[in-house]
C-alpha positions in Angstrom: 14.5 3.2 3.0 11.5 1.7 4.8 8.1 0.5 3.9 5.2 1.5 6.1 1.9 -0.3 6.4 -1.4 0.3 8.2 -2.4 -2.4 10.7 -6.1 -3.6 10.4 -7.9 -3.0 13.6 -5.2 -0.7 15.0 -5.6 2.8 13.4 -3.2 4.3 15.9 -0.4 1.9 14.9 1.8 1.3 11.8 4.1 -1.5 10.7 7.5 -0.2 9.6 9.8 -2.5 7.7 13.4 -1.7 7.0 14.6 -2.8 3.5 18.0 -3.2 2.0 17.4 -0.4 -0.5 19.7 2.6 -0.3 19.5 6.2 -1.2 21.9 9.1 -1.2 21.4 12.7 -2.2 17.7 12.0 -2.4 18.4 9.4 -5.2 17.3 5.8 -4.8 20.1 3.6 -6.2 19.8 0.4 -8.1 22.0 -1.6 -5.8 20.8 -3.0 -2.5 23.1 -3.3 0.6 22.7 -6.8 2.2 22.0 -6.8 5.9 21.4 -3.1 5.9 17.7 -3.4 7.0 18.7 -5.8 9.8 21.3 -3.4 11.1 19.0 -0.4 11.1 16.3 -2.4 12.9 18.7 -3.6 15.5 19.9 -0.2 16.3 16.3 1.2 16.4 15.5 -1.5 19.0 18.7 -0.9 20.9 18.2 2.8 21.3 14.5 3.1 21.6 13.9 0.2 23.9 17.0 0.4 26.0 19.3 3.4 25.9 17.0 6.4 25.4 15.4 5.9 28.7 13.1 8.8 29.7 12.6 9.8 26.0 9.2 9.1 24.6 9.5 7.3 21.2 7.2 5.8 18.7 8.4 2.2 19.2 5.6 -0.1 20.4 6.9 -3.6 19.6 9.8 -5.4 18.0 11.0 -9.0 17.4 8.3 -11.6 18.0 6.4 -9.0 19.9 5.1 -7.5 16.6 2.8 -10.5 16.1 0.7 -9.3 19.0 -0.4 -6.5 16.7 -0.3 -7.6 13.1 -2.5 -10.3 11.4 -1.2 -13.8 11.3 -1.2 -14.1 7.6 1.5 -14.9 5.0 4.5 -12.7 5.6 8.2 -12.6 4.8 10.2 -15.1 6.8 12.6 -12.4 8.1 9.9 -9.9 9.0 10.8 -10.3 12.7 14.3 -9.0 11.8 13.1 -6.0 9.8 9.7 -5.0 11.2 8.7 -2.7 14.0 5.3 -1.8 15.2 5.3 2.0 15.8 2.8 4.6 17.0 1.2 6.7 14.3 2.3 10.4 14.6 1.6 13.7 13.1 5.1 14.6 12.0 6.6 18.1 12.5 7.9 19.3 9.1 11.5 19.8 10.4 14.6 17.6 10.4 16.3 18.4 13.7 20.0 18.1 12.9 22.7 18.5 15.5 26.5 18.7 15.0 29.5 18.4 17.3 32.2 18.9 14.8 32.8 20.9 11.6 31.9 18.4 8.8 29.3 17.5 6.2 27.3 20.2 4.4 28.1 22.9 7.0 31.8 22.5 6.1 31.4 21.7 2.4 28.7 24.1 1.3 29.3 27.1 3.5 32.1 27.4 6.0 34.9 26.2 3.7 33.7 28.5 1.0 33.5 31.5 3.3 29.8 31.8 2.7 27.2 32.9 5.3 25.4 29.9 6.6 21.6 29.9 6.2 20.9 28.7 9.7 21.6 32.1 11.3 24.6 30.7 13.2 27.6 32.7 14.4 30.6 30.4 14.0 34.2 31.1 15.1 36.8 31.8 12.4 39.7 29.4 11.7 37.9 26.1 12.1 39.1 23.2 10.1 37.4 20.0 8.9 36.5 18.0 12.0 37.2 20.8 14.4 35.1 20.3 17.5 32.5 22.9 18.5 32.4 24.3 22.0 28.8 23.3 22.2 26.3 21.4 20.1 25.3 23.3 16.9 21.8 23.1 15.5 21.3 23.1 11.8 17.6 22.3 11.0 16.2 21.7 7.5 12.7 21.3 6.2 11.3 17.9 5.2 11.3 18.2 1.5 13.1 16.7 -1.6 15.8 19.3 -1.2 16.1 19.5 2.6 16.3 23.3 2.6 18.0 24.9 5.5 15.9 26.7 8.2 16.9 29.4 10.7 17.9 27.7 13.9 16.5 30.3 16.3 13.1 30.4 14.6 12.8 26.6 14.7 13.7 26.5 18.4 11.1 29.2 19.2 8.4 27.6 17.1 9.0 24.0 18.3 10.7 24.3 21.7 9.5 20.9 23.1 10.4 19.0 19.9 13.8 20.7 19.9 14.6 19.8 23.5 13.5 16.2 22.9 15.6 15.8 19.8 18.6 17.4 21.5 18.3 15.1 24.5 18.3 12.1 22.2 21.4 13.3 20.4 23.3 14.1 23.6 22.2 10.8 25.2 23.4 8.9 22.2 26.7 10.7 22.0 27.4 10.1 25.7 26.7 6.4 25.3 28.7 6.0 22.1 31.7 7.8 23.7 31.9 5.0 26.3 32.4 2.6 23.4 35.1 4.6 21.7 32.7 6.0 19.1 32.1 9.6 18.4 28.8 10.7 16.8 29.7 13.6 14.7 26.2 14.7 13.7 22.7 13.3 13.6 19.2 13.9 12.2 16.1 13.4 14.3 12.4 13.6 13.5 9.7 14.4 16.0 5.9 14.0 15.8 2.8 14.6 17.9 0.8 11.6 19.1 -2.9 11.3 19.6 -2.6 12.7 23.2 -0.8 15.8 22.0 2.6 14.7 23.3 5.9 15.2 21.4 7.4 11.9 20.5 10.7 10.9 18.8 9.8 9.2 15.5 11.3 7.9 12.3 14.8 6.5 13.0 17.5 7.8 15.2 21.2 7.2 15.9 21.6 4.8 13.0 24.2 4.9 10.2 21.5 6.3 7.9 20.7 9.2 10.1 24.1 9.9 11.9 27.7 9.9 11.1 29.9 7.7 13.3 33.7 7.4 13.6 36.1 5.7 16.0 37.3 8.5 18.3 40.9 7.4 17.9 40.7 7.8 14.1 39.8 11.5 14.2 42.5 13.8 12.8 41.7 17.5 12.5 41.8 18.6 8.9 41.2 15.2 7.5 38.2 13.2 6.4 37.8 10.3 8.7 37.0 6.6 7.9 33.2 6.8 8.5 31.2 3.9 10.0 28.0 4.8 8.2 26.3 5.8 4.9 28.8 8.6 4.4 31.1 6.1 2.7 28.4 5.4 0.1 27.6 9.1 -0.3 31.2 9.8 -1.2 31.3 6.9 -3.6 28.2 8.3 -5.3 29.8 11.7 -5.7 32.9 10.1 -7.2 30.8 8.2 -9.7 28.8 11.3 -10.7 31.9 13.4 -10.8 29.9 16.6 -10.7 27.5 15.6 -13.4 23.9 14.6 -13.4 22.8 12.6 -10.3 21.2 9.3 -11.4 20.7 5.9 -9.8 23.9 3.9 -9.5 24.8 0.2 -9.6 27.6 0.1 -7.1 30.5 -2.3 -7.5 30.5 -5.6 -5.5 33.5 -4.2 -3.5 31.7 -1.1 -2.5 28.5 -3.0 -1.6 30.5 -5.4 0.6 32.4 -2.6 2.3 29.1 -0.8 3.1 27.6 -3.9 4.6 30.7 -4.4 6.7 30.5 -0.8 8.0 26.8 -1.2 9.0 27.5 -4.4 10.8 30.6 -2.9 12.5 28.7 0.0 14.0 26.1 -2.4 15.4 28.9 -4.5 16.9 30.7 -1.4 18.4 27.5 0.1 20.0 25.8 -3.0 21.2 28.9 -4.8 22.4 28.2 -7.9 20.3 27.5 -9.1 16.8 24.3 -8.3 14.9 23.3 -12.0 14.9 23.8 -12.2 18.7 21.7 -9.1 19.2 18.9 -10.6 17.1 19.0 -13.9 18.9 18.9 -12.4 22.4 16.6 -9.4 22.0 14.0 -10.4 19.5 12.3 -13.2 21.5 
């Protein structure tokens, strides 16, 4: 949940501000998650300015560096903790989703039910929840309100450079996280074209809103793990709806607090320090 603004005098740039609003299942909820915007911004900076070396991204400036590009007028006191200056892109209408274990919608909506998956994938029989795949599985969807599945081979053929860029980002993130004892189970990536015609990683990547994280030592085949991301809130929303109509939710204080803790924990685990330490040392 981000707000995006044009920057006067810089038509090629945008200001992207991460809020504490939260959505699941394409529903914007009534509750906010304190610190969520800070955590997402920190991880965007961490990955795009440091760990995804060799991968072209839309990030231009962060921290106090954003003030080299935006007007010096009245602005929120914490903009430096939420705002990023990014390159304006023409986005490819595909969500590039990669999976390393049987989980999420692939498990819930298709494999567990014995239904053919809509991605054109041939998957082995006998897999369980959280079973690892022999190689990364690609399950793209379109960019719509319903995130409709797309045929994986057709997307790879139509957007080969974007596919390779997104896959490299996913595998780079997984390799780094594994060194910290974290497994990235799956992740969504978005890719655009910049003014020079190059493919560029855009939107957000490798955050608890776009990926699912779990401590590697907590994975048990056949069991749902304790997620360190928004999956915890998705499951709570499904519990509240109980199969009925999906509508905005006011989450309990306990659920809100636990979600904040999980967002801060994944920042700590990946960056090797607290969220406040990351902000203090990287945003100058």
